C-alpha positions, 0 to 999 in steps of 0.5 A: 499499499506505502507504494501505491500512495506514494504513486498516487501522490507523485502521479497527483504532482504531475510526475509520470509514474510506473509502479513495479511489484516484486512478488507474484501477488499485489499488495507488499507487506500491507496484503500480508497484514490483511490489508488493515491500518491503524487509526485513531478518532474516526468517524467508524469509532465515533459511530461505535462509541470508541473513545480513541485519540492519538496519544492513547494509540501513541502509548499502545504502540510503545507498550507493544514495542516495549519502549524500544521503538523510536518515539518521535517518529511514534509521534509524527505518525500520530500526529499525521495518521488522521490526515492519511485516513481523510486522504484515503478515504477521498480517493475512494477507499472504504474502511471496514468498522474498527477492531481490536488488533495487536497491542491495541487498548481499543478498537482501530484498526480499519 
């Protein structure tokens, strides 16, 4: 999915883009992980009365990483993740209902 996102954004800025896949199936690690994303503070969460925010997601990610992960990078992710969610929605990506996965304290995998 990261490659697709980069290609879409580059094309929207006027670049001529060719996207290549080295595997037999398209999708890379996003396909291997089930094609889901973790987002906090989404419309789907609010509709399901799930209280979530970037700070809680940061705490969960730090705990899963046993506080060995790069906190500065996680903070950037937390700050930008909702904009990415909105950008994907704007491209027509339809998210399913949020679910709990990978050490999350609330359902946020879409």
